[in-house]
N, C-alpha and C positions, 0 to 999 in steps of 0.2 A: 320527616325530612332528613334527620341525621343519618338514618339507614341508607337513604338514597345517596348521600354524599359519600358515605363509606363504600358503597357499592361502586360509585363512580371512581373513587380513588383506587379501589382494588382493580377495576377494569383498566385504569390508566397504568397501574403498576404491571399488570399482566401484559398489556400491549407493549410497554417499554421493554420488558424481559424478552418478549417474542421478537421484537425488532432487533434486539441484540443478537439473536440467533439468525433471523431471516435476512437482515440487511447485507451481511457479507456474502450470503448465497446469492441474493438478488444482484449484487454488484458484478458478480461473474457473468450473469446473463445479460446485464445491461451493456456489456462490452460487445455483444453479438449484434450483427446486422439484423434489422427488423424487430428488435426487442426494445420495448419501452415500458413505461409505467402509465396506467390509466385507471379510471374509477371502476369499482366492482363491489356491489352490495355494501355501499357506504364506506368502503375502504379504498386503498390503492393497490392495484395488483400488477404483477408482471404480465406483459402481453407480447405475443408474437403476431405480427401483422394484424394488430388490432383485437385479437382474441385473448382474453385473460386465461392464464394457466395456473397461477399460484398467487395467493395473497394471505396476509395475516388478518384473521377474523377479529371481531370486536372483543372476544373473550381471550385473546392472546394465543390462539391456536392457528396452525397452518391449515389453509384450505387449498386443495389441489383438484384439478380436473383430470381424470384418467378414464380409460375405457371401462365400461361397466364390469367386465370380467376381472380387471385389475382392482377395481373398487371392492368387488366381492372378496378377492384374495387379501386385500389390506384389512378388511373387517375380520375375516377368518383368522388372520395372524394376530389379531388384537392390537394392531398398530394404529387404528383409527376407526371412525364410524361415519356413516353417510350423513351429509349435511341435511338438516331439516329447514325448510323455508315455508313459513306460514302453515305448518302442519303437514307439509308435503315432503316426502323423502326424495332427494335429488339422486338420480341414478349414477351420475358420473362425478359428483362432487364429494370429496372425502375430507373430514376434519381430523387433523392429527395434533393432539395436545402437546404442550411443552414437555411433558414427562417422556415423550418419545422424540425428543429433539434430535437424537441420533439418526432418525429416519427422515428428517426434513430435507436434507440435501439429495438423497437418492430418490425420494418421492417427487421433489421438484423437478429432477431430471426426467423422471417418468412422464410427468405432466407436460414438460416442454416438448419431449419427443412426440407425445400424442398430438398436441395442438400444432406442432410444426408440420406433422404429417398430414393432418386433415384440413389445415387452413391454407386456402389458395393465396 
């Protein structure tokens, strides 16, 4: 039981640190028309016209949706890795850890541009 509490505390600390990085980025997008916050994978994510493009995952990492070739490039550069969901690799969702926080703003911009383009 103690290990679970320690893990929960560590996850909470990681989420708090991630939000310190992500929230100022999110604030810029929330000033745009048709951008809001909504639920995604048990978290709250930035949405454009109802489609989520970026959110902080439960382990304190940024998760963004980008075109598959862009996701390939992000992985190849070592900036992130594909999101795994119930043992399945997600083609367009990439997880970027807090150790690459310098990439969060530009990758959020990539994700916004992608979803803004494909979402009616």
